[in-house]
matplotlib code that plots the C-alpha trace (Angstrom):
import matplotlib.pyplot as plt

x = [-24.9, -23.0, -24.1, -23.2, -21.0, -19.1, -18.5, -17.4, -15.0, -13.6, -13.0, -10.9, -8.7, -5.0, -2.4, -0.3, 2.8, 4.3, 8.1, 10.8, 12.2, 15.6, 15.4, 16.1, 19.5, 20.0, 20.0, 16.7, 15.2, 16.1, 14.6, 11.4, 11.2, 11.8, 9.3, 12.0, 11.9, 11.9, 8.5, 5.1, 5.5, 3.5, 5.8, 4.6, 6.0, 7.7, 8.3, 6.0, 3.7, 5.0, 3.0, 4.5, 1.6, 0.8, 2.6, 5.2, 4.2, 7.8, 11.2, 12.9, 16.3, 17.3, 19.0, 17.9, 14.3, 14.4, 15.4, 12.5, 10.1, 11.3, 10.4, 7.1, 6.1, 6.9, 4.8, 1.9, 2.2, 0.8, 1.7, 4.6, 4.3, 7.7, 7.5, 10.0, 8.0, 7.1, 8.6, 12.1, 11.7, 13.9, 16.1, 16.0, 19.1, 19.2, 20.8, 22.0, 21.7, 25.0, 25.9, 25.3, 27.0, 30.4]
y = [-17.6, -14.8, -11.3, -8.0, -7.2, -10.5, -10.0, -6.4, -7.4, -10.2, -7.7, -5.6, -8.6, -8.2, -11.1, -11.2, -13.4, -14.3, -14.8, -15.0, -11.8, -13.5, -12.4, -8.8, -7.6, -6.6, -2.9, -3.3, -5.2, -2.3, 0.3, -1.8, -2.0, 1.8, 2.5, 4.1, 2.2, 3.9, 2.3, 2.0, -0.4, -1.3, -2.7, -5.6, -7.2, -9.9, -8.2, -6.1, -5.7, -3.9, -2.6, -3.5, -2.5, -3.4, -1.9, -1.4, 1.7, 2.7, 0.9, 0.6, 2.2, -0.7, -3.1, -6.3, -5.1, -3.9, -7.4, -8.9, -6.4, -7.4, -11.0, -10.0, -8.1, -11.1, -13.3, -10.8, -10.2, -6.8, -7.1, -8.8, -10.0, -10.4, -12.6, -14.3, -17.6, -17.4, -19.6, -19.2, -18.7, -20.7, -18.4, -15.4, -14.5, -15.1, -12.8, -13.9, -11.5, -10.5, -12.2, -9.5, -11.5, -11.1]
z = [2.0, 0.5, 1.4, -0.3, 2.7, 2.3, -1.4, -0.8, 1.9, -0.3, -3.1, -0.6, 0.6, 0.1, 0.3, 3.4, 3.9, 7.2, 7.4, 10.0, 11.3, 10.8, 7.2, 8.4, 9.4, 13.0, 12.0, 10.1, 13.0, 15.3, 12.9, 12.7, 16.5, 16.8, 13.9, 11.9, 8.6, 5.3, 4.4, 6.0, 9.0, 12.1, 14.8, 17.0, 20.1, 18.0, 14.6, 12.5, 9.6, 6.5, 3.5, 0.1, -2.1, -5.7, -7.4, -4.8, -2.8, -1.9, -2.4, 1.0, 1.5, 3.6, 1.2, 2.9, 3.0, -0.6, -1.8, 0.2, -1.3, -4.8, -4.1, -2.5, -5.6, -7.8, -5.5, -5.5, -1.8, -0.5, 3.2, 5.0, 8.6, 10.1, 13.2, 15.4, 15.1, 11.4, 8.7, 7.2, 3.5, 1.2, -1.0, 1.3, 3.3, 7.1, 9.5, 12.9, 15.8, 17.4, 20.6, 23.3, 26.0, 24.4]

ax = plt.figure().add_subplot(projection="3d")
ax.plot(x, y, z, "-o")
ax.set_aspect("equal")
plt.show()
């Protein structure tokens, strides 16, 4: 049974895609963790949620993130959830973390 509240909430729904944090360069990962990105971001313990918007709210100054935002816009994605356990997306670059032991 659909209620007015359900229909209203569905009308406000925005697409979110989860992707591996390995798609962010080490410097962008650090900025995300420190809540210092050039776009709206909400850091989490294992990544963060970023607002893309439709149309794009703001183009990131971080080159790796700007490329991901461009793909997200083409896919109609409004939010990106970067997570250490999320899927690696074919066609997006992957950045290895530097070995801190060396």
